C-alpha beads as a LAMMPS data file, in Angstrom:
LAMMPS data file: protein, C-alpha beads

71 atoms
70 bonds

1 atom types
1 bond types

-500.0 500.0 xlo xhi
-500.0 500.0 ylo yhi
-500.0 500.0 zlo zhi

Masses

1 110.0

Atoms # bond

1 1 1 -471.063 380.286 -170.199
2 1 1 -470.758 376.067 -170.147
3 1 1 -473.454 374.247 -168.957
4 1 1 -472.800 370.643 -168.127
5 1 1 -475.537 368.172 -167.759
6 1 1 -475.750 364.744 -165.847
7 1 1 -476.986 362.047 -168.052
8 1 1 -477.313 358.182 -168.083
9 1 1 -476.648 357.729 -171.867
10 1 1 -474.030 354.744 -171.082
11 1 1 -470.741 356.335 -170.866
12 1 1 -467.511 353.803 -170.160
13 1 1 -466.741 355.969 -167.221
14 1 1 -467.212 359.257 -165.831
15 1 1 -463.665 360.254 -166.767
16 1 1 -464.218 360.047 -170.365
17 1 1 -467.355 362.374 -170.115
18 1 1 -465.522 365.731 -170.582
19 1 1 -461.775 365.585 -172.031
20 1 1 -461.071 369.130 -172.036
21 1 1 -462.551 372.551 -172.697
22 1 1 -460.632 375.325 -174.915
23 1 1 -460.648 379.151 -174.836
24 1 1 -459.105 381.017 -177.392
25 1 1 -457.545 384.486 -177.035
26 1 1 -456.649 387.276 -179.376
27 1 1 -453.261 387.327 -177.362
28 1 1 -452.253 384.313 -175.280
29 1 1 -449.320 386.553 -173.353
30 1 1 -451.627 388.549 -171.180
31 1 1 -453.583 385.369 -170.264
32 1 1 -450.473 383.348 -169.240
33 1 1 -449.341 386.208 -167.286
34 1 1 -452.578 386.353 -165.418
35 1 1 -452.336 382.488 -164.774
36 1 1 -448.401 383.565 -163.576
37 1 1 -449.656 386.370 -161.112
38 1 1 -452.334 383.709 -159.598
39 1 1 -449.587 381.229 -158.954
40 1 1 -451.187 378.546 -161.733
41 1 1 -449.436 376.112 -163.437
42 1 1 -449.663 375.471 -167.423
43 1 1 -447.689 373.373 -169.510
44 1 1 -444.825 375.264 -171.735
45 1 1 -446.970 376.966 -174.569
46 1 1 -446.076 375.132 -178.251
47 1 1 -447.269 376.508 -181.831
48 1 1 -449.806 374.253 -183.699
49 1 1 -447.817 372.964 -186.761
50 1 1 -448.434 375.087 -189.858
51 1 1 -449.932 377.781 -187.438
52 1 1 -449.444 381.188 -185.815
53 1 1 -451.129 379.723 -182.803
54 1 1 -449.604 378.485 -179.643
55 1 1 -451.550 376.301 -177.100
56 1 1 -450.744 375.294 -173.954
57 1 1 -452.611 373.204 -170.919
58 1 1 -453.953 373.780 -167.477
59 1 1 -455.801 371.545 -164.849
60 1 1 -459.102 373.283 -163.519
61 1 1 -459.514 372.077 -159.590
62 1 1 -461.591 369.121 -160.803
63 1 1 -459.212 367.853 -162.651
64 1 1 -460.617 368.811 -166.065
65 1 1 -457.949 370.085 -168.742
66 1 1 -458.345 373.640 -170.047
67 1 1 -456.640 374.662 -173.184
68 1 1 -455.647 377.971 -173.879
69 1 1 -454.823 379.321 -177.340
70 1 1 -453.885 382.168 -179.196
71 1 1 -450.880 384.262 -181.263

Bonds

1 1 1 2
2 1 2 3
3 1 3 4
4 1 4 5
5 1 5 6
6 1 6 7
7 1 7 8
8 1 8 9
9 1 9 10
10 1 10 11
11 1 11 12
12 1 12 13
13 1 13 14
14 1 14 15
15 1 15 16
16 1 16 17
17 1 17 18
18 1 18 19
19 1 19 20
20 1 20 21
21 1 21 22
22 1 22 23
23 1 23 24
24 1 24 25
25 1 25 26
26 1 26 27
27 1 27 28
28 1 28 29
29 1 29 30
30 1 30 31
31 1 31 32
32 1 32 33
33 1 33 34
34 1 34 35
35 1 35 36
36 1 36 37
37 1 37 38
38 1 38 39
39 1 39 40
40 1 40 41
41 1 41 42
42 1 42 43
43 1 43 44
44 1 44 45
45 1 45 46
46 1 46 47
47 1 47 48
48 1 48 49
49 1 49 50
50 1 50 51
51 1 51 52
52 1 52 53
53 1 53 54
54 1 54 55
55 1 55 56
56 1 56 57
57 1 57 58
58 1 58 59
59 1 59 60
60 1 60 61
61 1 61 62
62 1 62 63
63 1 63 64
64 1 64 65
65 1 65 66
66 1 66 67
67 1 67 68
68 1 68 69
69 1 69 70
70 1 70 71
């Protein structure tokens, strides 16, 4: 669970407060199949250099980038 709290701590703009959130999976392909079934778009998964981990990105309805990663 993620909780976001409004703060007046002096950021340059509201757009810079949250860059992205990331979720790690034990197996990425089942998660991508679910996104496909739901008709959601995401970037083509690419390997993180030097690892067996692939990552791709999607946008939530509020425009926050969501990173999905896993083997």
